[in-house]
BADO-987420 format. One record per residue: residue in three letters; residue number from 1; x, y, z of N, C-alpha, C in turn. Coordinates in steps of 0.05 Angstrom, whole numbers, always signed. Layout:
BEGIN
ALA,NUM,X,Y,Z,X,Y,Z,X,Y,Z
...
END
This chain:
BEGIN
UNK,1,-462,-376,+251,-476,-385,+275,-478,-361,+294
UNK,2,-502,-356,+303,-507,-333,+321,-498,-339,+349
UNK,3,-489,-318,+362,-479,-320,+390,-503,-318,+409
UNK,4,-499,-326,+434,-521,-324,+454,-531,-295,+457
UNK,5,-512,-275,+455,-521,-248,+458,-539,-239,+435
UNK,6,-533,-249,+410,-549,-243,+387,-577,-255,+390
UNK,7,-578,-279,+401,-604,-293,+405,-621,-277,+425
UNK,8,-609,-267,+446,-624,-251,+466,-634,-226,+453
UNK,9,-617,-214,+435,-625,-189,+422,-649,-194,+403
UNK,10,-648,-217,+389,-669,-224,+370,-696,-228,+385
UNK,11,-694,-241,+409,-718,-246,+425,-730,-220,+435
UNK,12,-712,-201,+441,-722,-175,+451,-734,-158,+429
UNK,13,-730,-166,+404,-741,-151,+381,-767,-162,+371
UNK,14,-780,-180,+387,-806,-190,+379,-825,-167,+376
UNK,15,-840,-166,+354,-859,-143,+350,-878,-140,+373
UNK,16,-883,-115,+381,-899,-110,+404,-927,-121,+401
UNK,17,-938,-120,+377,-965,-130,+373,-967,-160,+379
UNK,18,-946,-175,+372,-945,-204,+377,-945,-209,+407
UNK,19,-931,-192,+421,-929,-195,+450,-956,-190,+463
UNK,20,-970,-170,+453,-997,-164,+463,-1016,-188,+458
UNK,21,-1014,-199,+433,-1031,-222,+427,-1025,-246,+445
UNK,22,-1000,-250,+451,-992,-272,+468,-1004,-269,+496
UNK,23,-1001,-244,+507,-1012,-239,+534,-1042,-241,+534
UNK,24,-1055,-233,+512,-1084,-235,+511,-1093,-264,+512
UNK,25,-1080,-281,+496,-1086,-309,+496,-1082,-322,+523
UNK,26,-1060,-314,+536,-1054,-325,+563,-1075,-316,+583
UNK,27,-1083,-291,+580,-1104,-280,+598,-1130,-295,+595
UNK,28,-1139,-299,+570,-1164,-312,+565,-1163,-341,+575
UNK,29,-1141,-354,+570,-1138,-382,+579,-1139,-384,+609
UNK,30,-1126,-366,+622,-1126,-366,+652,-1154,-360,+662
UNK,31,-1168,-341,+649,-1195,-334,+658,-1214,-358,+655
UNK,32,-1213,-371,+632,-1231,-394,+628,-1225,-416,+648
UNK,33,-1199,-420,+654,-1192,-441,+673,-1201,-434,+701
UNK,34,-1200,-408,+708,-1209,-400,+734,-1239,-404,+737
UNK,35,-1255,-397,+718,-1284,-400,+719,-1290,-430,+721
UNK,36,-1277,-446,+705,-1282,-475,+705,-1276,-487,+732
UNK,37,-1253,-480,+743,-1246,-491,+769,-1264,-481,+791
UNK,38,-1271,-456,+789,-1288,-445,+810,-1316,-459,+811
UNK,39,-1327,-464,+787,-1354,-476,+786,-1355,-505,+794
UNK,40,-1332,-519,+792,-1332,-547,+798,-1314,-555,+821
UNK,41,-1288,-555,+815,-1269,-565,+835,-1268,-549,+861
UNK,42,-1269,-523,+859,-1266,-507,+884,-1289,-512,+903
UNK,43,-1313,-513,+893,-1336,-516,+911,-1335,-543,+925
UNK,44,-1327,-564,+911,-1325,-590,+923,-1303,-591,+944
UNK,45,-1280,-581,+936,-1257,-581,+955,-1262,-565,+980
UNK,46,-1277,-543,+976,-1282,-526,+999,-1301,-539,+1019
UNK,47,-1315,-560,+1010,-1334,-573,+1028,-1321,-596,+1044
UNK,48,-1295,-600,+1040,-1282,-621,+1055,-1285,-617,+1085
UNK,49,-1281,-593,+1096,-1286,-590,+1125,-1314,-597,+1133
UNK,50,-1333,-591,+1115,-1361,-598,+1120,-1364,-628,+1123
UNK,51,-1352,-643,+1105,-1353,-672,+1106,-1339,-683,+1131
UNK,52,-1317,-670,+1139,-1303,-679,+1163,-1320,-676,+1188
UNK,53,-1335,-654,+1189,-1353,-649,+1212,-1374,-671,+1213
UNK,54,-1386,-677,+1189,-1407,-697,+1189,-1397,-724,+1196
UNK,55,-1373,-731,+1187,-1362,-757,+1193,-1356,-759,+1223
UNK,56,-1345,-738,+1234,-1339,-738,+1263,-1365,-741,+1279
UNK,57,-1386,-728,+1270,-1411,-729,+1284,-1422,-758,+1285
UNK,58,-1420,-772,+1263,-1429,-800,+1262,-1413,-818,+1281
UNK,59,-1387,-813,+1282,-1370,-829,+1299,-1375,-825,+1329
UNK,60,-1384,-801,+1335,-1389,-794,+1364,-1418,-796,+1372
UNK,61,-1435,-804,+1354,-1464,-804,+1359,-1471,-821,+1383
UNK,62,-1459,-844,+1385,-1466,-862,+1407,-1452,-854,+1433
UNK,63,-1427,-846,+1432,-1412,-841,+1456,-1418,-813,+1468
UNK,64,-1426,-794,+1450,-1431,-767,+1460,-1455,-755,+1446
UNK,65,-1479,-765,+1451,-1503,-756,+1437,-1509,-727,+1441
UNK,66,-1503,-716,+1465,-1509,-688,+1470,-1493,-669,+1452
UNK,67,-1468,-676,+1447,-1451,-660,+1429,-1461,-661,+1401
UNK,68,-1470,-685,+1392,-1481,-687,+1365,-1506,-671,+1362
UNK,69,-1523,-671,+1382,-1548,-656,+1381,-1542,-626,+1378
UNK,70,-1522,-616,+1391,-1515,-588,+1390,-1506,-580,+1361
UNK,71,-1494,-599,+1347,-1483,-592,+1321,-1503,-592,+1299
UNK,72,-1528,-602,+1304,-1547,-604,+1282,-1573,-589,+1289
UNK,73,-1575,-576,+1311,-1600,-561,+1317,-1603,-537,+1299
UNK,74,-1627,-528,+1295,-1631,-504,+1277,-1616,-480,+1287
UNK,75,-1612,-461,+1269,-1595,-438,+1275,-1611,-415,+1286
UNK,76,-1636,-419,+1294,-1653,-397,+1304,-1665,-405,+1331
UNK,77,-1669,-385,+1347,-1681,-390,+1374,-1712,-385,+1372
UNK,78,-1724,-398,+1353,-1753,-398,+1349,-1762,-426,+1341
UNK,79,-1788,-432,+1345,-1797,-459,+1336,-1792,-464,+1307
UNK,80,-1779,-486,+1301,-1773,-493,+1273,-1786,-520,+1268
UNK,81,-1802,-522,+1246,-1818,-546,+1241,-1811,-556,+1213
UNK,82,-1811,-583,+1210,-1807,-594,+1183,-1829,-584,+1165
UNK,83,-1822,-577,+1141,-1841,-566,+1122,-1864,-586,+1117
UNK,84,-1858,-612,+1118,-1878,-632,+1113,-1897,-634,+1137
UNK,85,-1890,-623,+1160,-1907,-625,+1184,-1918,-598,+1192
UNK,86,-1914,-578,+1177,-1925,-551,+1184,-1955,-551,+1182
UNK,87,-1968,-535,+1200,-1996,-531,+1198,-2004,-517,+1172
UNK,88,-2028,-520,+1164,-2037,-507,+1139,-2034,-477,+1141
UNK,89,-2023,-466,+1120,-2018,-437,+1119,-2042,-424,+1104
UNK,90,-2055,-405,+1116,-2079,-393,+1105,-2074,-366,+1091
UNK,91,-2050,-355,+1095,-2043,-329,+1083,-2034,-335,+1054
UNK,92,-2053,-330,+1036,-2047,-336,+1007,-2048,-311,+990
UNK,93,-2046,-288,+1002,-2046,-263,+986,-2019,-257,+974
UNK,94,-2017,-257,+947,-1991,-252,+934,-1983,-223,+939
UNK,95,-1957,-219,+946,-1946,-192,+950,-1916,-194,+949
UNK,96,-1903,-171,+950,-1874,-170,+949,-1861,-183,+973
UNK,97,-1842,-200,+968,-1826,-212,+990,-1797,-207,+984
UNK,98,-1782,-200,+1005,-1753,-195,+1002,-1738,-219,+1012
UNK,99,-1717,-227,+997,-1702,-251,+1004,-1674,-243,+1012
UNK,100,-1664,-256,+1033,-1637,-251,+1042,-1623,-277,+1049
UNK,101,-1597,-277,+1046,-1581,-301,+1050,-1568,-300,+1077
UNK,102,-1573,-321,+1093,-1561,-323,+1120,-1544,-348,+1121
UNK,103,-1518,-344,+1125,-1500,-366,+1128,-1486,-366,+1155
UNK,104,-1485,-389,+1167,-1475,-391,+1194,-1452,-411,+1195
UNK,105,-1431,-404,+1209,-1408,-422,+1212,-1418,-448,+1224
UNK,106,-1407,-470,+1214,-1416,-497,+1223,-1412,-500,+1253
UNK,107,-1392,-488,+1265,-1387,-491,+1293,-1407,-474,+1309
UNK,108,-1422,-457,+1296,-1439,-439,+1310,-1469,-446,+1308
UNK,109,-1475,-470,+1297,-1503,-478,+1295,-1517,-478,+1322
UNK,110,-1502,-485,+1343,-1514,-487,+1370,-1521,-460,+1381
UNK,111,-1509,-438,+1370,-1515,-411,+1379,-1537,-401,+1361
UNK,112,-1561,-401,+1372,-1585,-394,+1355,-1592,-365,+1357
UNK,113,-1576,-348,+1369,-1583,-320,+1372,-1578,-304,+1346
UNK,114,-1562,-316,+1328,-1555,-302,+1303,-1531,-283,+1306
UNK,115,-1520,-281,+1330,-1498,-262,+1333,-1472,-272,+1321
UNK,116,-1470,-298,+1316,-1446,-310,+1306,-1448,-314,+1276
UNK,117,-1467,-301,+1263,-1470,-303,+1234,-1445,-291,+1221
UNK,118,-1429,-308,+1207,-1403,-300,+1196,-1405,-296,+1166
UNK,119,-1416,-273,+1158,-1419,-268,+1130,-1393,-263,+1115
UNK,120,-1371,-260,+1129,-1346,-254,+1116,-1331,-279,+1109
UNK,121,-1339,-303,+1119,-1325,-327,+1114,-1334,-339,+1087
UNK,122,-1319,-359,+1078,-1325,-372,+1053,-1352,-387,+1054
UNK,123,-1370,-380,+1035,-1397,-391,+1035,-1398,-422,+1033
UNK,124,-1382,-435,+1016,-1385,-464,+1012,-1382,-481,+1037
UNK,125,-1369,-471,+1059,-1365,-488,+1082,-1383,-480,+1105
UNK,126,-1406,-467,+1099,-1424,-458,+1120,-1452,-469,+1116
UNK,127,-1467,-467,+1138,-1495,-474,+1137,-1511,-451,+1125
UNK,128,-1528,-458,+1106,-1543,-438,+1091,-1572,-437,+1099
UNK,129,-1584,-414,+1099,-1613,-410,+1103,-1621,-385,+1088
UNK,130,-1647,-384,+1081,-1658,-361,+1068,-1678,-348,+1087
UNK,131,-1675,-322,+1090,-1694,-306,+1106,-1712,-290,+1088
UNK,132,-1738,-293,+1092,-1757,-281,+1074,-1775,-262,+1090
UNK,133,-1776,-237,+1081,-1791,-216,+1096,-1813,-205,+1078
UNK,134,-1837,-204,+1088,-1860,-191,+1074,-1864,-164,+1087
UNK,135,-1857,-142,+1073,-1862,-115,+1085,-1891,-111,+1092
UNK,136,-1909,-119,+1074,-1937,-116,+1080,-1946,-139,+1098
UNK,137,-1952,-132,+1122,-1958,-152,+1142,-1936,-156,+1162
UNK,138,-1912,-146,+1155,-1889,-147,+1172,-1884,-175,+1183
UNK,139,-1882,-194,+1164,-1877,-222,+1170,-1850,-231,+1161
UNK,140,-1836,-246,+1177,-1809,-256,+1170,-1808,-286,+1174
UNK,141,-1798,-300,+1154,-1796,-329,+1156,-1767,-337,+1150
UNK,142,-1760,-361,+1159,-1734,-372,+1153,-1739,-401,+1143
UNK,143,-1727,-407,+1120,-1728,-434,+1109,-1699,-445,+1108
UNK,144,-1695,-469,+1116,-1669,-481,+1116,-1672,-511,+1116
UNK,145,-1650,-525,+1114,-1651,-555,+1114,-1626,-565,+1129
UNK,146,-1629,-588,+1141,-1606,-601,+1153,-1612,-631,+1158
UNK,147,-1593,-646,+1167,-1596,-674,+1170,-1613,-681,+1194
UNK,148,-1634,-697,+1191,-1650,-706,+1213,-1634,-725,+1230
UNK,149,-1634,-719,+1256,-1617,-735,+1275,-1624,-764,+1276
UNK,150,-1650,-770,+1274,-1659,-797,+1278,-1658,-814,+1252
UNK,151,-1665,-802,+1230,-1666,-816,+1205,-1642,-814,+1187
UNK,152,-1626,-793,+1191,-1603,-788,+1173,-1611,-777,+1146
UNK,153,-1636,-768,+1144,-1646,-757,+1119,-1644,-726,+1119
UNK,154,-1643,-715,+1095,-1643,-686,+1092,-1672,-677,+1093
UNK,155,-1677,-658,+1110,-1705,-648,+1113,-1705,-617,+1112
UNK,156,-1726,-606,+1100,-1730,-577,+1099,-1746,-569,+1124
UNK,157,-1739,-545,+1134,-1753,-534,+1158,-1761,-506,+1153
UNK,158,-1782,-497,+1168,-1791,-470,+1167,-1794,-458,+1195
UNK,159,-1786,-433,+1198,-1790,-418,+1223,-1808,-395,+1217
UNK,160,-1827,-390,+1235,-1846,-368,+1232,-1841,-347,+1254
UNK,161,-1851,-323,+1249,-1850,-302,+1269,-1821,-296,+1278
UNK,162,-1803,-296,+1258,-1775,-290,+1263,-1771,-260,+1267
UNK,163,-1753,-253,+1284,-1747,-225,+1288,-1737,-212,+1263
UNK,164,-1745,-188,+1257,-1736,-174,+1233,-1706,-169,+1233
UNK,165,-1694,-168,+1257,-1666,-164,+1259,-1650,-186,+1245
UNK,166,-1661,-210,+1244,-1648,-233,+1230,-1646,-226,+1200
UNK,167,-1667,-214,+1189,-1667,-207,+1161,-1647,-184,+1156
UNK,168,-1646,-165,+1175,-1628,-142,+1172,-1599,-151,+1172
UNK,169,-1592,-172,+1187,-1564,-181,+1189,-1557,-199,+1166
UNK,170,-1576,-209,+1151,-1571,-226,+1128,-1565,-208,+1103
UNK,171,-1557,-221,+1081,-1550,-207,+1057,-1573,-209,+1037
UNK,172,-1587,-187,+1032,-1610,-187,+1014,-1600,-190,+985
UNK,173,-1615,-206,+970,-1606,-211,+942,-1628,-210,+922
UNK,174,-1653,-206,+930,-1674,-205,+910,-1702,-204,+922
UNK,175,-1721,-200,+904,-1749,-199,+912,-1766,-217,+893
UNK,176,-1790,-224,+902,-1808,-239,+886,-1836,-235,+897
UNK,177,-1856,-237,+879,-1884,-235,+887,-1893,-263,+894
UNK,178,-1900,-267,+919,-1908,-294,+928,-1925,-290,+953
UNK,179,-1931,-312,+967,-1946,-311,+991,-1935,-332,+1011
UNK,180,-1940,-330,+1037,-1931,-350,+1056,-1941,-378,+1049
UNK,181,-1965,-379,+1039,-1977,-406,+1032,-1962,-418,+1009
UNK,182,-1956,-402,+988,-1942,-412,+965,-1914,-421,+972
UNK,183,-1900,-405,+990,-1873,-412,+998,-1872,-440,+1012
UNK,184,-1892,-444,+1029,-1893,-470,+1043,-1898,-493,+1023
UNK,185,-1916,-489,+1004,-1921,-509,+985,-1897,-515,+967
UNK,186,-1882,-494,+960,-1858,-499,+943,-1836,-512,+959
UNK,187,-1834,-506,+985,-1814,-519,+1002,-1820,-549,+1004
UNK,188,-1845,-556,+1006,-1853,-584,+1007,-1846,-599,+982
UNK,189,-1845,-585,+959,-1840,-597,+933,-1810,-601,+927
UNK,190,-1793,-591,+944,-1764,-595,+940,-1758,-625,+939
UNK,191,-1746,-634,+917,-1743,-663,+913,-1724,-676,+933
UNK,192,-1706,-660,+945,-1687,-672,+963,-1698,-677,+991
UNK,193,-1723,-668,+996,-1735,-673,+1022,-1737,-704,+1026
UNK,194,-1727,-712,+1049,-1729,-741,+1056,-1709,-759,+1042
UNK,195,-1690,-747,+1027,-1670,-763,+1014,-1646,-767,+1033
UNK,196,-1628,-785,+1026,-1605,-790,+1042,-1586,-766,+1043
UNK,197,-1580,-758,+1067,-1562,-735,+1070,-1534,-741,+1061
UNK,198,-1522,-723,+1047,-1494,-726,+1039,-1480,-699,+1042
UNK,199,-1458,-698,+1057,-1446,-672,+1063,-1433,-658,+1038
UNK,200,-1430,-673,+1016,-1418,-661,+992,-1439,-651,+972
UNK,201,-1458,-668,+965,-1476,-661,+943,-1505,-663,+950
UNK,202,-1513,-667,+975,-1541,-667,+982,-1543,-657,+1011
UNK,203,-1542,-630,+1014,-1541,-618,+1040,-1558,-593,+1041
UNK,204,-1554,-577,+1061,-1570,-552,+1064,-1567,-534,+1040
UNK,205,-1544,-534,+1028,-1539,-516,+1005,-1554,-525,+980
UNK,206,-1553,-551,+974,-1567,-561,+951,-1597,-558,+954
UNK,207,-1607,-562,+979,-1636,-558,+984,-1644,-529,+979
UNK,208,-1628,-511,+989,-1635,-482,+987,-1636,-473,+958
UNK,209,-1616,-482,+942,-1616,-475,+914,-1641,-485,+899
UNK,210,-1649,-510,+905,-1672,-521,+892,-1698,-506,+901
UNK,211,-1699,-499,+926,-1722,-484,+936,-1724,-457,+922
UNK,212,-1702,-443,+918,-1703,-417,+904,-1710,-421,+874
UNK,213,-1701,-442,+862,-1709,-448,+834,-1739,-452,+832
UNK,214,-1751,-466,+852,-1779,-470,+852,-1795,-444,+853
UNK,215,-1784,-424,+867,-1797,-398,+870,-1795,-382,+845
UNK,216,-1770,-379,+835,-1765,-362,+811,-1737,-367,+801
UNK,217,-1735,-371,+775,-1709,-375,+763,-1692,-349,+765
UNK,218,-1705,-326,+762,-1691,-301,+765,-1680,-298,+793
UNK,219,-1695,-306,+813,-1687,-304,+841,-1663,-322,+846
UNK,220,-1663,-346,+834,-1641,-364,+836,-1616,-353,+824
UNK,221,-1619,-340,+801,-1596,-328,+788,-1584,-305,+804
UNK,222,-1601,-289,+817,-1592,-268,+835,-1576,-280,+858
UNK,223,-1585,-302,+868,-1571,-315,+890,-1544,-325,+880
UNK,224,-1542,-336,+856,-1517,-346,+846,-1497,-323,+843
UNK,225,-1507,-300,+834,-1490,-276,+831,-1479,-267,+859
UNK,226,-1496,-269,+879,-1487,-262,+906,-1465,-281,+915
UNK,227,-1468,-307,+909,-1447,-326,+917,-1420,-319,+904
UNK,228,-1421,-311,+878,-1397,-303,+864,-1385,-279,+878
UNK,229,-1402,-260,+885,-1392,-235,+898,-1379,-242,+924
UNK,230,-1391,-260,+940,-1380,-266,+966,-1353,-281,+964
UNK,231,-1350,-296,+942,-1325,-311,+938,-1306,-297,+919
UNK,232,-1311,-272,+912,-1295,-257,+893,-1265,-255,+902
UNK,233,-1260,-250,+927,-1231,-249,+935,-1216,-276,+929
UNK,234,-1230,-298,+932,-1218,-324,+926,-1213,-326,+896
UNK,235,-1233,-318,+880,-1230,-320,+851,-1207,-302,+841
UNK,236,-1206,-278,+852,-1184,-259,+843,-1157,-270,+852
UNK,237,-1156,-280,+876,-1130,-291,+885,-1121,-314,+868
UNK,238,-1139,-332,+861,-1131,-355,+845,-1124,-346,+817
UNK,239,-1138,-326,+806,-1132,-315,+780,-1104,-303,+779
UNK,240,-1097,-288,+799,-1071,-276,+801,-1049,-298,+803
UNK,241,-1056,-319,+817,-1037,-341,+819,-1032,-353,+792
UNK,242,-1053,-356,+776,-1050,-368,+749,-1033,-349,+731
UNK,243,-1036,-323,+734,-1021,-304,+719,-991,-306,+726
UNK,244,-985,-307,+752,-958,-309,+760,-946,-336,+751
UNK,245,-962,-357,+753,-952,-383,+745,-947,-383,+715
UNK,246,-965,-371,+700,-960,-369,+671,-935,-354,+664
UNK,247,-930,-333,+679,-905,-317,+674,-880,-334,+679
UNK,248,-881,-349,+701,-858,-365,+709,-853,-387,+689
UNK,249,-874,-400,+680,-872,-424,+664,-868,-417,+634
UNK,250,-882,-396,+624,-882,-391,+596,-865,-367,+588
UNK,251,-869,-344,+601,-857,-320,+592,-828,-318,+600
UNK,252,-822,-323,+625,-795,-320,+636,-775,-337,+621
UNK,253,-780,-362,+615,-760,-378,+600,-752,-366,+574
UNK,254,-770,-351,+561,-763,-339,+535,-742,-317,+537
UNK,255,-740,-306,+561,-721,-284,+564,-695,-293,+577
UNK,256,-694,-319,+584,-669,-329,+596,-649,-337,+574
END
C-alpha cells in the first residue's frame, strides 16, 4: 500500500505533455463558455439598470411628468423628427457615408449638447444612436430610437444638419455607399417602428441594429465588432475569472 508521500510523488510525475493537453482543454472550454455567456446572458443582465430606469419612469409619470419628459427627450440639441413623419428627402445621389456609434449614459439624455457622451462606459446599459456623415456635401445626420412618451411605442427618429463635432466625438466603425433619401426610407422600414417598447429586447439598441442590417450586412458586422472591442475589458476579466476558478476547482485539488 502506497504512502501519502508516494502518491504525491506519483502525481508530480504526470507526463508534461498530458498536463499541456489538460490545460488546453480547460482553456478551450473556458473560452467557449465566455463567448456563450457574453452573447446571451451578459447582455441581458447588463440591461437590468435600463429596465429599472424604465420602470421608475412609468411609476412617476403621473406624479412628476416633467422629470419623465427629461429622461426620454432626444440626445441632441437639434430638431428631431419621427422617421415616419419626416418631410420627403430629395437628396438621392449615392455616395460614401461614414458611420459612427454614439452612446449616451441614460442619466444624460436630458443633456443634449453631447458633452456627456460616455464612450468609456459599458455599451449595453446606454442609449444608442448612429451618426452618419457625408463628406461630399458636408452633411451629418443622426438616427436613433426611443419610447414615445404618449403611446409607449418604440419609434425611430432622425436629426438633420447636425454639427460635425458630434460625428468627431463618436466612434467611427464603417462606411457604405448610400444617400440621405435611401437612409430615410430604410429607417422607415425598421420593423420595430411603432411596436411596444420593452427595455430588455425592444429598445433603442435593437432598433439601431436592425437599421444597420437594412443598410448593409457588412456594416452591421463592423458594428458588432466594435461592440466586442468596447466590451473587451469585461470579456477578458470574466475569462480570467474562469481560469482562476478552474484552477481552484480542478487543478489545485490534484496537488493536495
